[in-house]
C-alpha angles and dihedrals in degrees: 000000000000116000117233095218119050114261106170131177119220092229087064094059122079118226115259121243096230116178113265085201087065094053099270099133088146115137094221124002119183134176108203097169123041146132085296088069094047094260122132086203123066117215116207135197118204131186117197115192119201109301093011120125149167101235128219113310146138136224103217093187105042149019122253119224117189141173122202109223107171135018131008133264146141126280127191135195123184094334097317118113133199137174114243132200136173108307099035117129123197142185121202107190120222113278096023118121113237144163142179126213128188099219092176119110094209116018130075124222129226118202124181120190153154135237097210114218093002117105093200144359093270089058095053091077092240118200125178116224106181143283129309105260134206086250090056092052093041095050120113116272119237147129118322107243091199127050124357135289115186129166118217089230091064093054120085119227110262119242102234122184114257088203088064093054099267101137091146113135098222123007120178134175110202093173128037144092091318088072097034100270127134097215130048125237110197137183119204128192119193119192118209110304095011120137145185098217126223113303143140137216111225095190109039149035119239132210124186139179123210107228096188143334137058123276148152119247124198123196118170102314094340120114116180140155118245134198138172108311100036122129117198124193116202117188118217113275093026118132108233141160140173129216129186107235096186123100092205115019132068120243109223127190139171125203151150137242099212115224094353112103095198140013093265090054089056091071090241114201121182110220105179149272129328103241131212088251089057091050092048095046126090126185101171145336 
């Protein structure tokens, strides 16, 4: 049965052939969520093998929000550089020149991100600004003066009300209004049996990516199993929920509340328990 709300696994998306001459020296670049799915924000999934890069460029029409999930590398924004590792979250504001380079000799990097308010790459206002140079990579590391760079380890878990459906084991918001940003990037970890009960966001769309684990996702009447590699687009006003099906492993996701800087700004409405009937039901995959 076809799902009403896009739930797309990265294995089902072909890598895009972006032009290396325009700085796209990324090993594999995929766009699983875009305007074709009804979203005004595109979500991307990038794999950088050792020595690969996305050279210096800008997006004139949108901010780029990314989270580094695997491997290590060097990122730069407007002349400043920083080392990044799994758990780093970054905002490159529109018009800021930025790059990423995998400087490992052995390990590939996985980067997931969002072009906020741009439904596809063409809508970002992409402009190539030149290669990543030895001078870029050898420059002293320091704070980024433009944008944001936050590590999840430096963010305290949020205390969310269980009575409002928040039975998530560990919920963190590395980026949001607390550090001056107008959207909220979150990381949620569900231990076995944990759940975010039925709710909706009246004011914003949500996109999330399943990093690892095995769960059951509800959206409207949809009931579908999710695993590492799934992207889920939830339009504003849609009832949705997420439950960890595993008896032994955590379910971990990262996502974004688009144009809502905190949970209150999303227009959060609790809508009730996830029932045994919900958990047993399947409407698609």
